[in-house]
ZAMARGU-4260 file (C-alpha; in steps of 0.2 Angstrom, whole numbers, plus 5000, padded with zeros to 4 digits):
<rodrens>
0) 4999/5000/5000 | 5006/5018/4996 | 5007/5028/5012 | 5012/5046/5012 | 5008/5061/5024
5) 5023/5075/5022 | 5036/5074/5035 | 5031/5094/5038 | 5039/5094/5056 | 5057/5088/5050
10) 5056/5102/5035 | 5050/5115/5049 | 5065/5111/5058 | 5077/5110/5045 | 5071/5127/5038
15) 5070/5137/5053 | 5081/5127/5068 | 5096/5116/5060 | 5104/5133/5048 | 5100/5145/5055
20) 5118/5147/5059 | 5127/5142/5044 | 5135/5159/5041 | 5121/5166/5027 | 5113/5178/5038
25) 5097/5186/5036 | 5092/5185/5017 | 5084/5199/5007 | 5069/5196/4997 | 5057/5184/5004
30) 5050/5195/5019 | 5034/5188/5012 | 5039/5171/5018 | 5037/5171/5038 | 5034/5157/5049
35) 5015/5158/5047 | 5015/5156/5030 | 5029/5143/5027 | 5017/5132/5038 | 5003/5137/5027
40) 5011/5132/5009 | 5017/5117/5019 | 5002/5110/5025 | 4993/5115/5009 | 5004/5107/4997
45) 5001/5092/5008 | 4985/5091/5004 | 4987/5092/4985 | 5002/5079/4987 | 4991/5064/4998
50) 4973/5069/4991 | 4976/5074/4974 | 4992/5067/4967 | 4994/5051/4978 | 4979/5043/4971
55) 4984/5046/4953 | 5000/5036/4956 | 4998/5019/4956 | 4984/5020/4943 | 4995/5031/4931
60) 5009/5018/4933 | 4996/5005/4928 | 4989/5015/4913 | 5005/5024/4907 | 5005/5035/4891
65) 5000/5031/4874 | 5003/5040/4859 | 4988/5043/4848 | 4988/5053/4830 | 5005/5060/4835
70) 4999/5067/4853 | 5003/5059/4868 | 4989/5055/4882 | 4992/5056/4897 | 4983/5044/4911
75) 4967/5046/4919 | 4966/5061/4932 | 4985/5070/4926 | 4975/5084/4917 | 4963/5087/4933
80) 4977/5086/4943 | 4989/5097/4935 | 4973/5109/4932 | 4971/5109/4951 | 4989/5111/4954
85) 4992/5127/4941 | 4976/5135/4949 | 4984/5134/4966 | 4997/5143/4960 | 5010/5126/4962
90) 5018/5130/4944 | 5026/5147/4950 | 5030/5146/4967 | 5049/5148/4967 | 5047/5158/4951
95) 5050/5179/4950 | 5036/5189/4956 | 5043/5198/4940 | 5036/5183/4929 | 5021/5181/4938
100) 5027/5170/4951 | 5028/5170/4971 | 5046/5171/4971 | 5046/5158/4986 | 5063/5154/4993
105) 5072/5138/4989 | 5070/5133/5005 | 5055/5131/5005 | 5052/5126/4988 | 5063/5112/4989
110) 5049/5105/5002 | 5037/5107/4991 | 5047/5097/4979 | 5053/5082/4990 | 5033/5082/4992
115) 5026/5083/4974 | 5040/5068/4971 | 5035/5057/4985 | 5016/5056/4979 | 5020/5056/4961
120) 5035/5056/4954 | 5028/5055/4937 | 5018/5069/4937 | 5033/5081/4946 | 5043/5077/4930
125) 5031/5090/4919 | 5031/5106/4930 | 5048/5102/4934 | 5055/5103/4919 | 5047/5118/4914
130) 5056/5126/4930 | 5074/5120/4923 | 5067/5128/4907 | 5062/5146/4913 | 5080/5145/4927
135) 5092/5144/4908 | 5078/5156/4897 | 5078/5170/4913 | 5098/5167/4915 | 5102/5169/4895
140) 5087/5173/4883 | 5083/5188/4876 | 5070/5201/4885 | 5058/5199/4871 | 5056/5179/4874
145) 5059/5181/4894 | 5041/5194/4894 | 5033/5183/4878 | 5035/5165/4887 | 5040/5167/4907
150) 5021/5173/4911 | 5014/5158/4903 | 5029/5144/4909 | 5027/5151/4927 | 5006/5149/4928
155) 5008/5133/4921 | 4997/5137/4905 | 5013/5132/4894 | 5027/5120/4901 | 5045/5115/4894
160) 5056/5104/4890 | 5075/5104/4888 | 5081/5090/4872 | 5099/5087/4872 | 5100/5068/4870
165) 5102/5060/4855 | 5099/5042/4848 | 5121/5039/4845 | 5125/5056/4858 | 5122/5056/4877
170) 5135/5060/4887 | 5146/5067/4876 | 5136/5083/4868 | 5150/5086/4857 | 5145/5071/4847
175) 5127/5080/4843 | 5121/5083/4824 | 5105/5090/4826 | 5106/5109/4815 | 5101/5127/4816
180) 5099/5138/4800 | 5097/5158/4800 | 5085/5165/4794 | 5083/5181/4786 | 5070/5187/4800
185) 5082/5183/4814 | 5075/5165/4819 | 5081/5150/4815 | 5075/5133/4805 | 5081/5117/4819
190) 5081/5101/4810 | 5086/5085/4821 | 5081/5069/4830 | 5080/5069/4850 | 5077/5055/4861
195) 5075/5051/4880 | 5064/5069/4882 | 5053/5070/4900 | 5038/5080/4895 | 5043/5079/4878
200) 5023/5080/4871 | 5006/5079/4882 | 4990/5085/4885 | 4993/5094/4900 | 4995/5112/4892
205) 4990/5119/4876 | 5009/5123/4870 | 5028/5115/4876 | 5043/5126/4873 | 5056/5115/4869
210) 5075/5123/4873 | 5084/5113/4861 | 5103/5111/4857 | 5109/5111/4839 | 5125/5116/4829
215) 5123/5133/4816 | 5133/5130/4799 | 5147/5138/4806 | 5147/5129/4822 | 5167/5124/4825
220) 5168/5104/4831 | 5166/5097/4848 | 5155/5105/4862 | 5162/5122/4857 | 5149/5122/4843
225) 5135/5121/4852 | 5121/5132/4853 | 5104/5133/4864 | 5087/5137/4854 | 5069/5141/4858
230) 5059/5129/4849 | 5038/5131/4851 | 5026/5114/4849 | 5015/5129/4842 | 5020/5145/4833
235) 5011/5158/4845 | 5005/5175/4836 | 5011/5192/4843 | 4994/5190/4857 | 4999/5173/4864
240) 4987/5163/4854 | 4992/5148/4846 | 4996/5148/4827 | 5002/5132/4817 | 5012/5117/4824
245) 5032/5118/4821 | 5035/5102/4815 | 5040/5098/4833 | 5034/5084/4841 | 5035/5067/4845
250) 5040/5050/4833 | 5037/5038/4848 | 5036/5035/4867 | 5050/5026/4876 | 5045/5010/4883
255) 5052/5010/4900 | 5056/5002/4918 | 5048/5014/4928 | 5042/5032/4925 | 5027/5026/4917
260) 5015/5040/4918 | 5029/5052/4914 | 5031/5055/4894 | 5048/5052/4887 | 5047/5055/4868
265) 5058/5052/4854 | 5058/5070/4846 | 5058/5076/4828 | 5061/5095/4823 | 5059/5097/4805
270) 5063/5115/4798 | 5058/5119/4816 | 5056/5138/4819 | 5065/5144/4835 | 5074/5157/4844
275) 5093/5158/4849 | 5095/5158/4869 | 5112/5166/4872 | 5126/5169/4864 | 5129/5158/4847
280) 5142/5142/4851 | 5141/5147/4869 | 5121/5134/4869 | 5131/5121/4881 | 5135/5136/4896
285) 5116/5142/4896 | 5111/5125/4895 | 5119/5121/4913 | 5112/5133/4919 | 5096/5122/4919
290) 5105/5105/4922 | 5112/5110/4939 | 5096/5116/4943 | 5089/5101/4937 | 5102/5092/4945
295) 5099/5095/4962 | 5079/5091/4957 | 5084/5075/4954 | 5093/5073/4969 | 5075/5078/4979
300) 5067/5067/4968 | 5078/5052/4976 | 5074/5060/4993 | 5055/5061/4988 | 5055/5042/4983
305) 5063/5038/4999 | 5052/5045/5011 | 5037/5039/5001 | 5044/5020/5003 | 5050/5022/5021
310) 5033/5028/5027 | 5022/5015/5017 | 5037/5001/5024 | 5030/5008/5043 | 5014/5004/5039
315) 5016/4988/5032 | 5027/4984/5047 | 5015/4991/5060 | 5002/4980/5053 | 5009/4963/5048
320) 5008/4950/5060 | 5022/4937/5058 | 5030/4927/5073 | 5034/4934/5089 | 5047/4945/5095
325) 5065/4940/5102 | 5059/4950/5120 | 5045/4942/5123 | 5028/4943/5116 | 5020/4961/5112
330) 5005/4959/5105 | 4998/4943/5115 | 4977/4945/5108 | 4983/4941/5091 | 4991/4926/5082
335) 5009/4934/5081 | 5017/4951/5083 | 5018/4964/5070 | 5035/4963/5062 | 5041/4979/5067
340) 5047/4971/5082 | 5060/4962/5074 | 5077/4969/5072 | 5081/4967/5055 | 5064/4975/5052
345) 5071/4990/5061 | 5087/4988/5054 | 5078/4993/5037 | 5066/5004/5045 | 5079/5014/5053
350) 5090/5014/5038 | 5080/5022/5027 | 5074/5034/5041 | 5093/5040/5044 | 5094/5042/5024
355) 5079/5053/5023 | 5084/5063/5036 | 5101/5066/5034 | 5095/5069/5013 | 5083/5082/5018
360) 5096/5089/5032 | 5107/5093/5017 | 5094/5098/5005 | 5089/5113/5015 | 5109/5117/5020
365) 5111/5117/5000 | 5095/5126/4997 | 5100/5140/5009 | 5116/5141/4999 | 5105/5144/4983
370) 5095/5157/4990 | 5111/5167/5000 | 5119/5165/4981 | 5107/5179/4975 | 5099/5186/4991
375) 5111/5190/5003 | 5118/5208/5006 | 5135/5202/5009 | 5146/5198/4996 | 5158/5187/5003
380) 5142/5176/5010 | 5135/5177/4990 | 5154/5171/4985 | 5155/5158/4998 | 5138/5150/4994
385) 5141/5149/4975 | 5156/5139/4980 | 5145/5128/4992 | 5132/5126/4979 | 5146/5120/4966
390) 5153/5108/4976 | 5138/5103/4983 | 5125/5098/4968 | 5135/5083/4960 | 5134/5075/4979
395) 5116/5081/4980 | 5111/5071/4964 | 5120/5055/4966 | 5120/5050/4983 | 5102/5054/4988
400) 5097/5045/4973 | 5108/5033/4977 | 5100/5031/4994 | 5082/5034/4986 | 5085/5017/4977
405) 5092/5009/4992 | 5075/5012/5002 | 5064/5010/4989 | 5073/4991/4990 | 5073/4989/5006
410) 5054/4994/5007 | 5049/4981/4995 | 5061/4969/5008 | 5051/4974/5023 | 5035/4970/5012
415) 5041/4953/5007 | 5032/4943/4995 | 5018/4957/4995 | 5033/4971/4989 | 5037/4959/4973
420) 5019/4961/4967 | 5012/4975/4958 | 4995/4976/4968 | 5004/4983/4983 | 5013/4999/4974
425) 5029/4996/4984 | 5040/4988/4968 | 5035/5005/4958 | 5045/5016/4970 | 5060/5002/4966
430) 5059/5005/4945 | 5053/5025/4948 | 5069/5027/4958 | 5081/5017/4946 | 5082/5034/4933
435) 5085/5046/4944 | 5103/5038/4945 | 5106/5039/4927 | 5097/5054/4921 | 5101/5072/4920
440) 5121/5064/4919 | 5124/5048/4927 | 5130/5048/4945 | 5147/5043/4938 | 5149/5059/4930
445) 5143/5066/4944 | 5158/5058/4952 | 5169/5063/4940 | 5163/5083/4940 | 5165/5081/4959
450) 5185/5076/4958 | 5186/5083/4940 | 5181/5100/4941 | 5174/5105/4957 | 5188/5099/4970
455) 5205/5107/4959 | 5194/5124/4953 | 5204/5139/4959 | 5214/5129/4970 | 5202/5121/4982
460) 5192/5135/4985 | 5175/5125/4983 | 5181/5113/4997 | 5183/5128/5010 | 5166/5131/5011
465) 5162/5116/5017 | 5177/5110/5028 | 5177/5126/5037 | 5161/5124/5047 | 5164/5106/5050
470) 5180/5108/5056 | 5174/5123/5067 | 5159/5113/5074 | 5171/5099/5080 | 5183/5110/5087
475) 5167/5119/5097 | 5161/5104/5102 | 5170/5090/5104 | 5170/5093/5123 | 5151/5091/5123
480) 5145/5077/5134 | 5128/5074/5126 | 5134/5074/5107 | 5155/5069/5112 | 5152/5051/5103
485) 5145/5059/5089 | 5159/5073/5087 | 5171/5058/5089 | 5163/5050/5073 | 5163/5065/5066
490) 5180/5070/5067 | 5187/5050/5061 | 5177/5053/5045 | 5180/5071/5044 | 5201/5064/5044
495) 5197/5051/5033 | 5190/5064/5019 | 5204/5074/5021 | 5217/5063/5020 | 5207/5055/5004
500) 5205/5073/4997 | 5225/5075/4998 | 5228/5058/4989 | 5216/5062/4975 | 5225/5078/4973
505) 5242/5073/4974 | 5239/5058/4964 | 5225/5065/4951 | 5237/5079/4948 | 5250/5065/4938
510) 5236/5053/4931 | 5218/5058/4929 | 5212/5040/4930 | 5218/5038/4948 | 5205/5053/4954
515) 5193/5045/4943 | 5194/5028/4949 | 5193/5035/4966 | 5178/5046/4962 | 5163/5037/4967
520) 5170/5031/4984 | 5175/5048/4987 | 5158/5057/4985 | 5150/5045/4995 | 5162/5048/5009
525) 5159/5067/5006 | 5142/5065/5008 | 5141/5055/5023 | 5151/5069/5033 | 5140/5081/5026
530) 5126/5072/5034 | 5134/5068/5049 | 5139/5087/5050 | 5120/5089/5051 | 5115/5075/5061
535) 5129/5080/5075 | 5119/5097/5074 | 5101/5093/5075 | 5106/5080/5090 | 5114/5097/5099
540) 5098/5108/5097 | 5087/5092/5101 | 5095/5092/5118 | 5096/5108/5120 | 5077/5108/5117
545) 5074/5094/5131 | 5083/5104/5144 | 5072/5118/5141 | 5057/5106/5144 | 5049/5107/5124
550) 5031/5100/5123 | 5037/5091/5107 | 5048/5078/5117 | 5045/5064/5107 | 5049/5073/5089
555) 5066/5077/5099 | 5070/5063/5105 | 5068/5053/5090 | 5079/5065/5081 | 5093/5059/5095
560) 5089/5040/5090 | 5091/5043/5073 | 5107/5053/5075 | 5113/5037/5087 | 5108/5025/5074
565) 5116/5034/5059 | 5134/5035/5067 | 5134/5019/5076 | 5128/5009/5058 | 5128/5021/5042
570) 5145/5031/5046 | 5157/5019/5052 | 5156/5006/5035 | 5158/5023/5024 | 5174/5027/5032
575) 5183/5011/5026 | 5180/5020/5008 | 5198/5027/5010 | 5205/5012/5009 | 5197/5008/4992
580) 5200/5028/4987 | 5219/5026/4991 | 5220/5008/4984 | 5225/5016/4967 | 5218/5012/4950
585) 5227/4997/4946 | 5215/4984/4951 | 5202/4991/4942 | 5211/4994/4926 | 5225/4981/4925
590) 5213/4970/4917 | 5214/4970/4896 | 5198/4974/4888 | 5198/4958/4878 | 5197/4948/4897
595) 5181/4957/4900
</rodrens>
């Protein structure tokens, strides 16, 4: 059974308590989003997700999308749900008020995003892609394009996509073949084929705004010859009404393992009229503005699936009667005890819970930095926030999706045989979560980005934005009796991270394959240290609240227990990854390709 209620109390803890001393200070422009407004938004978002999106999640997976006469049809209930989504203003929650949005901070918007991903990940991709397209358009589009397209996208009336991948060209965009021919009126005719295009076509909006990577006739080879174009499905008239079809549409729907209610299309562009976004041959720069936004969003997808998998597993573990507790009967009036009494079930539930709370805490930290990057009144804080976001973006994308997938599989295991059949809806989580480790750059690519770009950038300047607060926290609280054991564990893991960083820096300068061979292990180690830092801070806050005599005793005690579980059970194995990192590349790379 798919069960979901947004963890609003934990979200508020992260927004209002955990990161208030993150060093970014008070941010400007969010005065309208005080605590009362924040609570109201989260509660209304929960109602939408629980009552509207969740009920169509499993049926939508069973029905899937279909293509009829060149138009994609979404499952039953999706059009009505999307209408409610837009009427409630959710499409423009985080969009600037300049374009008709509400201008909410990322720290709030990402929490709502998590709810949507938990309740119905397939649905969430439609507005999610639009939001990403708007980021690129706002940053690099001309005033004319922004003024015309942004308000309709902010309202949800029109949606957006990103069209990168081609049949022969995935990560290596330098091989891209789609072409764009300049026209006398300043527009371009775009021709080519794309695959794996999320929300490439659907029946939720009147128009779809495609952002398409293509080459101009004079383009240099490789990634330095890629430009970005805005190509609408229908050519709008000057008054915003829709004109002719623009020869931009789907040729097929991909048959996928999961996310079946999300239309993933093969797309064809045949002399489709488009307009340049940004400068010629600089399209990758503009597209990465969108992709970096989407990479954080994909990390939130992993967290979202992990949360609903956890809640569904808890519901089943409390309801399913099997066997007796090893410490004595707990349900004397029944034929057996609920399986939540068994240690191995507790191991799985606590692991999922810790993954979710740890990911949510790191996400809130990164979201605060996203806000500070633009809204901090202090130039130094803006610069530090920018460095932190750059460092943590690949970590959020890769680690959260790895953990979300692991949580989904743990939920199946908690359900046992009932988790392996479709009727309970739990196996859908495992299928839906899997793609998040692949799209927007595979998790292996994220690890390479971390060690190959983010670590050496400006002699490790990005890393300082993370190392300094962690180091200072360890120094300040090492003698704290209540969290001293956690601080000791954090210090040990942080030391392993520092030594691993030095190893990669030294070896990687001489041989890039050495750094690449260590990349995945290093990303996980860094991510778990970030979680450990957040858990230790959370435990410190919780102890202080309990000493004050808080009325939320159960919440803060549970926060401490989850932190203890993380430090006792989840952090120690990760520290052993330093051994893998420092072992070098030889055992990985010495095998001749012919021997595989």
